[in-house]
C-alpha positions in Angstrom: 13.7 35.6 5.5 13.9 32.0 6.4 13.1 29.5 3.7 12.7 25.7 3.7 14.2 23.8 0.9 12.5 20.7 -0.4 13.6 18.5 -3.3 11.3 20.1 -5.7 11.0 23.8 -4.5 11.8 26.3 -1.7 9.1 28.0 0.3 9.2 30.6 3.0 8.8 29.5 6.6 5.7 31.7 6.9 4.1 30.0 3.8 4.9 26.6 5.1 3.4 27.3 8.6 0.3 28.8 7.0 -0.2 25.8 4.7 0.3 23.3 7.6 -2.2 25.3 9.8 -4.7 25.3 7.0 -4.4 21.5 6.5 -4.8 20.9 10.3 -8.0 23.1 10.3 -9.3 21.2 7.3 -8.7 17.8 9.0 -10.3 18.9 12.3 -13.4 20.2 10.5 -13.7 16.9 8.5 -13.4 14.9 11.8 -15.9 17.2 13.5 -18.4 16.6 10.7 -18.1 12.8 10.8 -20.9 10.8 12.2 -20.4 8.9 15.5 -21.2 5.5 13.9 -21.0 4.2 10.4 -22.4 1.0 8.7 -20.0 -1.8 7.9 -20.2 -0.9 4.2 -19.3 2.7 4.9 -16.4 1.6 7.2 -15.2 -0.6 4.3 -15.4 2.4 2.0 -13.6 4.7 4.4 -10.8 2.4 5.7 -10.7 -0.6 3.4 -12.3 -3.9 3.8 -9.0 -5.7 4.7 -8.2 -3.2 7.4 -11.6 -3.2 9.0 -11.8 -7.1 9.0 -8.2 -7.3 10.4 -8.9 -4.8 13.2 -12.1 -6.6 14.1 -10.3 -10.0 14.1 -7.6 -8.5 16.3 -10.2 -7.0 18.7 -9.2 -3.4 17.9 -12.7 -2.4 16.8 -15.9 -3.9 18.0 -19.0 -3.6 15.8 -22.4 -2.8 17.3 -25.0 -5.4 16.1 -28.3 -3.9 15.2 -31.2 -5.6 13.5 -30.1 -6.3 10.0 -26.7 -4.5 10.1 -23.4 -3.9 11.8 -22.2 -0.5 12.8 -18.7 0.7 13.9 -17.8 3.7 16.0 -15.8 6.1 13.8 -13.5 7.0 16.8 -12.5 3.3 17.2 -11.7 3.1 13.5 -9.7 6.3 13.5 -7.7 5.0 16.5 -6.9 1.7 14.8 -5.9 3.7 11.7 -3.5 5.8 13.7 -1.8 2.8 15.4 1.3 1.4 13.9 0.2 -1.4 11.7 1.1 -5.0 12.3 0.3 -6.7 9.1 2.7 -9.6 9.6 1.6 -10.6 13.2 0.4 -14.1 13.3 
């Protein structure tokens, strides 16, 4: 039986693969259940105000202006989140 050794424990390969698959399914379900757009306050809560404001300033996300509020596409926010961050770019 093949086992994988981590610093704190050993697990079988089958257990490791099953756990990874379960986590992938959980994340896919969570993304499927996400709304298409979220308000600016919800975007701040999900991704952090500093991140959303920086991505907007850099043009990585573009809010939709609606009467009385700003909304963001969740797909744009997720894409910005996946990109390698450039905190120190000026």
